[in-house]
C-alpha positions as CSV (number, residue, x, y, z in Angstrom):
1,X,94.3,139.0,112.5
2,X,91.4,138.5,109.7
3,X,89.6,135.0,109.1
4,X,91.0,135.1,105.4
5,X,95.0,135.7,106.9
6,X,94.5,133.1,109.4
7,X,93.3,131.0,107.2
8,X,96.7,131.6,104.8
9,X,98.8,131.0,107.8
10,X,97.3,127.7,108.7
11,X,97.4,126.5,105.0
12,X,101.6,127.1,105.0
13,X,101.9,126.2,108.7
14,X,100.2,122.6,107.8
15,X,102.6,121.6,105.4
16,X,105.9,122.6,107.5
17,X,104.9,120.0,109.7
18,X,105.8,117.5,107.0
19,X,109.3,116.8,108.3
20,X,111.9,116.3,105.2
21,X,115.6,115.8,104.8
22,X,118.0,118.7,104.2
23,X,120.2,118.9,101.1
24,X,122.8,121.1,99.2
25,X,122.8,121.1,95.7
26,X,126.0,122.3,93.8
27,X,126.6,122.8,90.1
28,X,129.9,123.9,88.7
29,X,129.7,125.0,84.4
30,X,132.4,126.6,82.9
31,X,134.1,129.3,85.6
32,X,130.8,129.3,87.6
33,X,130.1,127.5,90.5
34,X,127.0,127.7,93.2
35,X,125.6,125.7,95.9
36,X,121.9,126.1,97.6
37,X,120.1,124.7,100.5
38,X,116.8,123.0,99.8
39,X,114.5,120.9,101.7
40,X,112.4,119.6,98.7
41,X,114.1,117.2,96.9
42,X,111.9,114.0,96.5
43,X,112.4,110.6,94.5
44,X,109.7,110.7,91.7
45,X,110.8,107.3,89.6
46,X,112.5,104.2,90.5
47,X,113.2,103.1,86.9
48,X,114.6,105.3,86.0
49,X,115.7,106.7,88.9
50,X,114.4,110.3,88.9
51,X,114.2,113.1,91.7
52,X,112.7,116.1,91.7
53,X,114.1,119.4,93.4
54,X,112.2,123.1,93.9
55,X,114.1,126.1,93.6
56,X,112.9,129.7,93.9
57,X,111.9,131.3,90.7
58,X,114.9,133.2,88.8
59,X,117.6,131.6,91.4
60,X,121.1,131.6,90.5
61,X,121.3,128.2,90.9
62,X,118.4,127.3,88.6
63,X,120.1,129.9,86.0
64,X,123.4,128.0,85.8
65,X,121.8,124.6,85.9
66,X,119.5,125.5,83.1
67,X,123.0,126.0,81.1
68,X,125.1,123.2,82.5
69,X,122.1,120.4,82.4
70,X,123.9,118.7,85.5
71,X,124.2,119.1,89.2
72,X,125.0,117.4,92.3
73,X,122.7,116.7,95.7
74,X,124.3,116.3,98.9
75,X,122.3,114.9,101.5
76,X,123.2,116.4,104.7
77,X,124.2,114.8,108.1
78,X,123.0,115.8,111.7
79,X,126.4,117.6,112.1
80,X,126.2,119.8,108.9
81,X,123.4,122.2,110.5
82,X,126.3,125.1,110.1
83,X,126.7,124.0,106.4
84,X,123.1,124.1,105.5
85,X,122.6,128.0,107.2
86,X,126.0,128.7,105.1
87,X,124.6,127.8,101.7
88,X,121.2,129.4,102.5
89,X,122.5,133.1,103.3
90,X,122.7,135.7,100.7
91,X,125.7,137.0,102.2
92,X,128.2,134.2,101.4
93,X,130.2,134.9,98.1
94,X,129.5,134.0,94.6
95,X,131.4,131.1,92.7
96,X,133.9,128.5,94.0
97,X,134.7,130.9,97.0
98,X,131.5,129.5,98.5
99,X,133.4,126.0,98.9
100,X,136.6,127.4,99.9
101,X,136.3,126.3,103.8
102,X,135.1,123.1,103.0
103,X,136.3,119.6,102.0
104,X,134.9,118.3,98.5
105,X,135.6,116.7,95.4
106,X,134.1,116.9,91.9
107,X,131.6,114.5,91.0
108,X,132.9,112.2,87.9
109,X,129.6,113.0,86.2
110,X,128.5,116.3,86.9
111,X,131.7,117.7,87.9
112,X,130.0,119.6,90.6
113,X,131.2,119.5,94.6
114,X,130.5,116.5,96.5
115,X,130.8,117.7,100.0
116,X,132.6,115.4,102.4
117,X,130.6,114.3,105.3
118,X,127.6,114.2,103.6
119,X,125.2,111.4,104.1
120,X,125.0,110.7,100.4
121,X,125.9,112.6,97.3
122,X,124.5,112.1,93.9
123,X,125.3,113.4,90.5
124,X,122.1,114.3,88.3
125,X,121.3,114.8,84.7
126,X,118.6,117.4,84.0
127,X,115.8,116.3,81.8
128,X,113.5,119.1,82.6
129,X,113.1,122.5,84.3
130,X,109.3,123.3,84.8
131,X,107.8,126.5,86.1
132,X,105.3,126.3,88.9
133,X,103.9,129.0,90.6
134,X,106.8,131.2,92.3
135,X,109.3,128.0,92.1
136,X,111.1,126.1,89.3
137,X,110.8,122.4,89.6
138,X,114.0,120.8,88.5
139,X,113.7,117.0,87.1
140,X,116.7,115.0,86.8
141,X,117.9,111.3,86.2
142,X,120.7,110.0,89.2
143,X,123.7,108.9,87.5
144,X,126.3,108.5,90.2
145,X,126.1,108.0,93.9
146,X,127.9,107.3,97.0
147,X,126.9,106.9,100.8
148,X,127.9,106.9,104.1
149,X,126.6,106.0,107.6
150,X,124.9,108.4,109.9
151,X,121.9,110.3,111.0
152,X,119.8,113.1,109.1
153,X,119.6,116.6,109.2
154,X,115.8,117.5,109.2
155,X,113.7,120.5,108.7
156,X,110.6,120.3,110.6
157,X,108.1,123.2,111.1
158,X,110.5,125.8,109.8
159,X,113.7,124.6,112.2
160,X,116.6,122.4,111.4
161,X,116.8,119.3,113.8
162,X,119.1,116.7,114.5
163,X,117.4,113.5,113.1
164,X,117.9,110.8,116.2
165,X,115.9,107.9,114.4
166,X,114.1,105.2,116.3
167,X,113.4,102.0,114.3
168,X,109.9,100.9,115.2
169,X,109.5,97.2,115.4
170,X,107.1,95.4,113.0
171,X,104.6,95.1,115.9
172,X,104.3,98.7,116.0
173,X,103.7,99.3,112.1
174,X,101.8,96.2,111.6
175,X,98.2,97.2,110.5
176,X,95.6,97.3,113.3
177,X,92.1,95.5,112.9
178,X,90.5,99.0,114.1
179,X,92.0,102.4,113.9
180,X,94.6,103.7,116.7
181,X,93.4,105.0,120.1
182,X,93.3,108.7,120.7
183,X,96.7,108.6,122.2
184,X,98.0,106.8,119.1
185,X,98.5,103.2,120.6
186,X,97.1,100.2,118.8
187,X,93.8,99.1,119.5
188,X,92.7,96.2,121.5
189,X,92.3,93.4,119.4
190,X,88.8,92.0,118.4
191,X,87.8,88.7,118.2
192,X,85.4,88.9,115.3
193,X,87.3,89.2,111.7
194,X,86.5,92.6,110.0
195,X,84.9,90.8,107.1
196,X,82.7,88.8,109.1
197,X,81.5,92.0,111.1
198,X,81.0,93.8,107.7
199,X,78.8,91.1,106.4
200,X,76.8,90.8,109.2
201,X,76.5,94.9,109.1
202,X,75.0,94.6,105.7
203,X,72.7,91.9,106.5
204,X,71.4,94.0,109.0
205,X,71.2,96.9,107.2
206,X,69.6,95.1,104.4
207,X,67.1,93.2,106.6
208,X,66.2,97.1,108.0
209,X,65.1,98.3,104.9
210,X,63.4,95.2,104.2
211,X,61.2,95.8,107.4
212,X,60.9,99.2,106.5
213,X,58.8,98.5,103.0
């Protein structure tokens, strides 16, 4: 492998280390319905509540949403790995037949399928579709939503994982005086406050500069 090829591989692999949730986007417009698995949905604004979803340029989903201007997001649970695979395979049928083996109901706002068993489902209004590189960024405002308890399905390093979450205690997340140790453990507390040490360091530095003149 050439140096350039190795660098390109490293660049792409680096961001596959960023764990994300997995969702199925759905749309139903007229006689056309479609679903697609994504791991690139994120909240962009709290007020109004706006999200962004990235889809491959020219995808069937983006084409339908471009006309419908409405769609639904189904956030998958750790028990819906097969569902994520189903809506990612090119061999699945087109239209409502994609949903024949699923329990779902239409979202009151978008009309798109809300899939049973999902951790959360939301109906969205498209505000913009922006071409970015080899993808289209769909920007949308969240209008309706429902949710349930459960663990998430996660995408990490190109594979799906069950999201068995461990809540960190406040002590584990409290900012430390110094940087974490090499093994990730909190540093040993120091007696002098950071501000005092900083002032003393600045004073020593200033005295050193004065002595060197």
